[in-house]
C-alpha positions in Angstrom: 0.0 0.0 0.0 1.2 3.6 -0.7 2.9 5.7 2.1 1.7 8.8 3.7 4.0 11.9 3.2 5.3 13.6 6.3 3.3 16.8 7.2 0.8 15.9 4.5 -2.6 14.4 4.8 -2.4 12.9 1.3 -1.0 9.5 0.4 1.7 8.6 -2.1 0.7 5.7 -4.4 3.2 3.1 -5.6 3.5 2.3 -9.3 1.0 -0.6 -9.3 -1.6 1.4 -7.4 -1.0 4.4 -9.6 -1.5 2.3 -12.8 -4.8 0.9 -11.3 -6.0 4.4 -10.3 -5.3 6.0 -13.6 -7.0 3.1 -15.6 -4.1 2.7 -18.0 -5.8 1.0 -21.0 -4.0 -0.8 -23.8 -5.1 0.1 -27.4 -7.3 -3.0 -27.5 -8.9 -2.2 -24.1 -9.6 1.3 -25.3 -11.4 -0.1 -28.4 -13.6 -2.3 -26.1 -14.3 0.6 -23.8 -15.5 2.7 -26.8 -17.7 -0.2 -28.0 -19.3 -0.4 -24.5 -19.9 3.3 -24.4 -21.6 3.1 -27.8 -23.7 0.2 -26.6 -25.2 2.2 -23.8 -25.9 5.5 -25.7 -29.2 7.0 -24.7 -31.6 9.0 -26.8 -35.1 10.3 -26.7 -37.7 7.9 -27.9 -40.8 9.3 -29.7 -43.1 7.5 -32.0 -45.5 9.8 -34.0 -47.7 6.9 -35.1 -47.7 3.1 -35.2 -48.3 1.0 -38.3 -51.6 -0.7 -37.6 -51.8 -4.4 -37.1 -54.5 -6.0 -39.3 -55.1 -9.1 -41.4 -55.8 -9.2 -45.1 -58.4 -11.9 -44.5 -61.4 -12.0 -42.2 -60.0 -15.4 -41.0 -56.8 -14.0 -39.5 -56.1 -14.8 -35.8 -53.3 -14.4 -33.2 -52.8 -17.1 -30.6 -50.7 -17.0 -27.4 -50.3 -18.7 -24.0 -51.1 -16.8 -20.9 -50.2 -17.8 -17.3 -52.7 -16.8 -14.7 -52.2 -17.2 -10.9 -55.3 -18.2 -9.1 -55.6 -18.0 -5.3 -56.1 -21.3 -3.5 -59.0 -20.9 -1.1 -58.4 -18.6 1.9 -54.7 -19.3 1.9 -51.9 -17.0 0.6 -50.9 -19.6 -1.9 -51.5 -19.5 -5.7 -51.7 -22.0 -8.4 -50.6 -21.2 -11.9 -53.0 -21.9 -14.8 -52.1 -22.0 -18.5 -54.6 -20.4 -20.9 -54.7 -20.4 -24.6 -55.9 -17.0 -25.9 -57.0 -16.7 -29.5 -58.2 -13.3 -30.9 -59.4 -12.3 -34.4 -57.0 -9.6 -35.6 -59.7 -7.5 -37.3 -63.0 -8.0 -35.3 -61.2 -8.4 -31.9 -63.5 -11.3 -31.1 -61.6 -13.4 -28.6 -61.8 -16.9 -27.1 -59.9 -18.4 -24.1 -59.5 -22.0 -23.0 -57.6 -23.4 -20.1 -55.1 -26.2 -21.0 -56.2 -29.3 -19.0 -53.8 -30.1 -16.2 -54.3 -32.3 -13.1 -51.8 -31.2 -10.4 -50.0 -33.8 -8.3 -49.2 -32.7 -4.8 -45.9 -34.4 -4.4 -44.7 -33.6 -8.0 -45.6 -29.9 -8.3 -42.7 -27.6 -8.0 -43.2 -24.4 -6.0 -41.7 -21.0 -6.9 -41.6 -18.7 -3.9 -41.4 -15.0 -4.7 -41.0 -12.5 -1.9 -44.7 -11.8 -1.4 -46.6 -15.0 -2.2 -46.1 -18.7 -3.1 -47.1 -19.8 -6.5 -47.3 -23.5 -7.6 -46.2 -23.4 -11.2 -47.4 -25.8 -13.9 -44.7 -28.1 -15.3 -43.6 -27.9 -18.9 -45.7 -31.0 -19.8 -48.8 -28.9 -19.0 -48.2 -26.7 -22.1 -47.3 -29.4 -24.6 -48.2 -28.9 -28.3 -50.8 -31.7 -27.9 -52.6 -29.9 -25.1 -52.5 -26.6 -27.1 -54.0 -28.5 -30.0 -56.8 -29.9 -27.8 -57.5 -26.5 -26.4 -57.7 -25.0 -29.9 -60.2 -27.8 -30.9 -62.4 -26.8 -27.9 -62.1 -23.1 -29.0 -63.4 -24.1 -32.4 -66.4 -25.6 -30.7 -66.9 -22.4 -28.7 -66.8 -20.5 -32.0 -69.6 -22.6 -33.4 -71.7 -22.0 -30.3 -71.1 -18.3 -30.3 -72.0 -18.3 -34.0 -75.4 -19.8 -33.2 -75.9 -17.2 -30.5 -75.2 -14.3 -32.9 -77.4 -15.8 -35.6 -80.5 -16.7 -33.6 -80.4 -15.4 -30.0 -78.5 -12.1 -29.9 -80.5 -8.8 -29.9 -80.9 -7.9 -33.6 -80.0 -11.4 -34.8 -77.3 -11.5 -37.4 -77.7 -14.3 -39.9 -74.4 -13.5 -41.6 -72.3 -14.1 -38.4 -69.5 -16.6 -39.3 -66.2 -17.4 -37.7 -63.5 -18.5 -40.1 -60.0 -19.7 -39.2 -57.8 -19.4 -42.3 -54.5 -18.3 -40.7 -53.1 -18.3 -37.2 -50.1 -16.2 -36.1 -48.1 -17.5 -33.1 -44.7 -17.1 -31.6 -42.0 -19.7 -32.2 -42.5 -21.6 -28.9 -42.4 -25.4 -28.9 -46.1 -25.5 -27.9 -47.0 -24.2 -31.3 -45.0 -26.8 -33.2 -45.4 -30.6 -33.3 -49.0 -31.8 -32.7 -50.4 -28.3 -33.1 -48.6 -27.7 -36.3 -49.7 -31.0 -37.8 -53.3 -30.3 -36.8 -53.2 -26.9 -38.6 -51.9 -28.7 -41.7 -54.7 -31.3 -41.5 -57.3 -28.5 -41.2 -55.7 -26.5 -44.0 -55.1 -23.6 -41.6 -52.0 -21.6 -42.5 -49.8 -21.1 -39.5 -47.3 -18.2 -39.4 -44.7 -18.4 -36.6 -42.9 -15.2 -35.6 -39.3 -16.1 -34.8 -37.0 -14.1 -32.5 -35.5 -12.3 -35.5 -38.9 -11.4 -37.0 -38.8 -8.1 -35.1 -40.2 -6.5 -31.9 -43.0 -8.3 -30.1 -45.5 -5.6 -31.2 -46.1 -7.8 -34.2 -48.1 -10.0 -31.9 -49.6 -6.8 -30.3 -53.3 -7.7 -30.7 -53.1 -10.9 -28.6 -50.5 -9.3 -26.2 -52.9 -6.4 -25.4 -55.8 -8.9 -25.0 -53.8 -10.8 -22.4 -53.4 -7.6 -20.4 -57.1 -6.8 -20.8 -58.2 -10.3 -19.7 -56.1 -10.1 -16.6 -57.7 -6.8 -15.7 -61.2 -8.1 -16.4 -60.4 -11.2 -14.3 -59.4 -9.0 -11.3 -62.4 -6.7 -11.6 -64.8 -9.6 -12.0 -63.6 -11.2 -8.8 -64.2 -8.0 -6.9 -67.6 -7.2 -8.5 -69.0 -10.8 -8.4 -67.8 -12.1 -5.0 -70.6 -14.7 -4.9 -69.5 -16.3 -8.2 -67.4 -19.5 -7.9 -63.7 -18.8 -8.4 -63.2 -21.8 -10.7 -61.9 -20.7 -14.1 -64.3 -22.9 -16.1 -67.0 -20.7 -14.6 -65.3 -17.4 -14.8 -63.8 -17.5 -18.3 -67.2 -17.8 -20.2 -68.6 -15.0 -18.1 -65.6 -12.7 -18.7 -65.6 -13.4 -22.4 -69.3 -12.6 -22.7 -68.6 -9.2 -21.2 -65.5 -8.7 -23.5 -67.2 -9.8 -26.7 -70.8 -8.6 -26.3 -71.0 -5.8 -23.7 -67.7 -3.8 -23.2 -66.9 -0.8 -25.3 -63.7 -1.1 -27.4 -62.0 2.2 -28.3 -60.5 0.9 -31.6 -64.0 -0.3 -32.8 -65.6 3.0 -31.6 -63.1 5.0 -33.7 -63.8 2.8 -36.7 -67.6 3.3 -36.5 -67.0 7.1 -36.1 -64.5 7.4 -38.9 -66.9 9.3 -41.1 -68.5 11.3 -38.3 -67.2 14.9 -37.8 -65.3 15.2 -34.5 -67.7 17.8 -33.2 -70.7 15.5 -33.7 -72.0 12.9 -31.3 -73.4 9.5 -32.3 -76.8 8.8 -30.9 -79.0 5.7 -31.0 -82.5 6.0 -32.5 -85.0 6.8 -29.8 -82.6 8.9 -27.7 -82.6 12.7 -27.4 -80.0 15.3 -27.1 -80.6 15.7 -23.4 -81.1 12.0 -22.7 -79.1 10.0 -25.3 -79.0 6.2 -25.3 -75.5 5.0 -24.4 -73.7 3.3 -27.3 -71.2 0.5 -26.9 -69.0 -0.6 -29.7 -68.2 -4.3 -29.2 -66.6 -7.1 -31.3 -70.1 -8.4 -31.7 -70.8 -5.4 -34.0 -67.9 -6.3 -36.2 -69.6 -9.5 -37.1 -72.2 -7.6 -39.2 -72.0 -8.2 -42.9 -69.2 -6.4 -44.6 -67.8 -4.7 -41.5 -64.5 -6.6 -41.5 -63.9 -5.8 -45.2 -64.5 -2.1 -44.3 -62.1 -2.5 -41.4 -59.4 -3.7 -43.7 -59.9 -0.7 -46.0 -59.8 1.5 -43.0 -56.5 0.0 -41.8 -54.9 0.3 -45.2 -55.7 4.0 -45.2 -54.1 4.3 -41.8 -51.0 2.4 -43.1 -50.7 4.9 -46.0 -50.9 7.7 -43.5 -48.1 6.3 -41.4 -46.1 5.8 -44.6 -46.4 9.6 -45.3 -45.3 10.4 -41.7 -42.1 8.4 -42.1 -41.6 9.0 -45.9 -38.3 10.8 -45.5 -36.9 8.3 -43.0 -38.0 5.4 -45.3 -36.0 6.9 -48.1 -33.0 7.2 -45.9 -33.2 3.6 -44.8 -33.6 2.4 -48.4 -30.0 3.7 -48.9 -28.8 1.1 -46.5 -27.2 3.4 -43.9 -25.7 2.5 -40.5 -28.4 2.6 -37.8 -29.0 1.9 -34.1 -32.2 0.6 -32.4 -33.6 0.7 -28.9 -32.9 -2.2 -26.5 -34.6 -0.8 -23.4 -36.9 2.1 -22.7 -37.1 4.3 -19.6 -40.7 5.4 -19.1 -42.6 7.8 -16.9 -45.8 5.9 -15.8 -48.9 7.8 -14.8 -49.0 8.5 -11.1 -45.4 7.1 -10.6 -42.8 9.2 -8.8 -39.9 7.7 -10.5 -39.1 6.5 -14.0 -39.5 2.8 -14.7 -36.9 1.0 -16.8 -37.8 -2.0 -18.8 -38.8 -3.4 -22.2 -42.1 -1.7 -22.7 -43.2 -2.7 -26.2 -46.2 -0.4 -26.5 -44.6 2.8 -25.3 -44.8 5.8 -27.7 -42.4 8.1 -25.9 -39.6 8.1 -23.3 -35.9 7.8 -23.4 -34.1 4.7 -24.6 -30.9 2.8 -24.6 -29.5 2.4 -28.1 -27.4 -0.5 -29.5 -24.1 0.0 -31.1 -24.2 0.9 -34.9 -25.3 -1.9 -37.3 -25.9 -2.0 -41.0 -29.2 -1.9 -42.9 -29.1 -4.8 -45.4 -32.4 -4.4 -47.3 -36.1 -3.7 -47.0 -38.0 -6.8 -46.1 -40.0 -8.6 -48.8 -42.5 -11.5 -48.3 -45.0 -13.6 -50.1 -48.5 -12.2 -49.5 -50.7 -15.4 -49.4 -54.0 -13.6 -48.6 -55.0 -13.9 -52.3 -55.4 -17.1 -54.4 -52.1 -16.5 -56.0 -49.2 -15.5 -53.7 -47.7 -12.1 -54.5 -44.2 -10.9 -53.6 -44.8 -7.8 -51.5 -42.5 -5.1 -50.1 -42.8 -5.0 -46.4 -42.7 -2.0 -44.0 -39.7 -3.3 -42.0 -36.0 -3.3 -42.7 -33.5 -6.1 -42.2 -30.4 -5.2 -40.3 -27.2 -7.3 -40.1 -23.9 -8.3 -38.5 -23.2 -10.4 -35.4 -26.1 -10.9 -33.0 -28.3 -8.5 -35.0 -28.0 -10.5 -38.3 -31.4 -10.8 -39.9 -33.4 -8.8 -37.4 -36.4 -7.0 -38.9 -37.4 -3.6 -37.5 -39.8 -0.8 -38.5 -38.7 2.8 -39.3 -39.6 4.2 -35.9 -37.6 1.5 -34.2 -34.4 2.7 -35.9 -32.2 5.7 -35.5 -30.2 6.7 -38.6 -26.6 7.5 -37.5 
């Protein structure tokens, strides 16, 4: 250790300590240091508008697994349940089915967080065979709901039909194997989004639904304390509210698209002083022709977003060096401090940028929504090199260097 000078409160460091204190880097170490600094560069994150997610066919669905913790009786313990969530991309009509699983007391593993104990389902509870079986039950639910819409719903709709032509999923093993073979047998086109396909917002419709279902579940437990807590009772009731009764902002905006912003929509029979409350539900999207109108509506929104990012798209087509956000730091409503994390639906905040990478090309794909597949220029760009090779990102995900 260094020595203290006489009559001086400071200490004299020896050569080894001095070298350590001054951080004497070799040229190679300096290069690594610069790379690290580039990796953690921060910048403001601001998305003016999203590209809308919609399907080119009325039979387009997104599917995902959701894990829900259900309280065990009056104890502070919870048991995890695995649910298959399937939602129509255009109509927002959704169906949920629990994957069958019989827990075994001595074989269940317990995960103990700091505040509660949760008994997690094992991997075998979410096998591709169980996902296939749950999807088959959902098809039965679709047939029953179709009968309700045609003959029992207020203002019966004889045109109500549920079609499953394409299912979008992530690349998890539960959507391969038996599930994949079942899709092929039923002539259902399955599109799996792999890790390099891009940000998870591509599955944004079902991801948002999962959040909504959790909120509905919590609210339903509080507002219906007398209802049995079993999921096979709760899920049908929650889905009736979601599909038939609750107002959906995106559907409301669609129905008002041709109404001046300063005008109110009123139901017949209501008055200016006493209007009848209107609720815009997925059930309304099952009326004849509405999903086709929705697709046209979303195409116009896509053209609008194209115009917003026209200059940047032109820049990206020149294959420049870019960076993209890895993490976002957000200011949540009511929160005193910023929250750091991967918030995929945030439109603004500050973000941590990656080191520079090269744009390789604009993504192209075969559009199979028509009888004859057509090669189509996509909205995303493929970036390359190292861990980033082949990653597809949209213009607002990228920062041109």
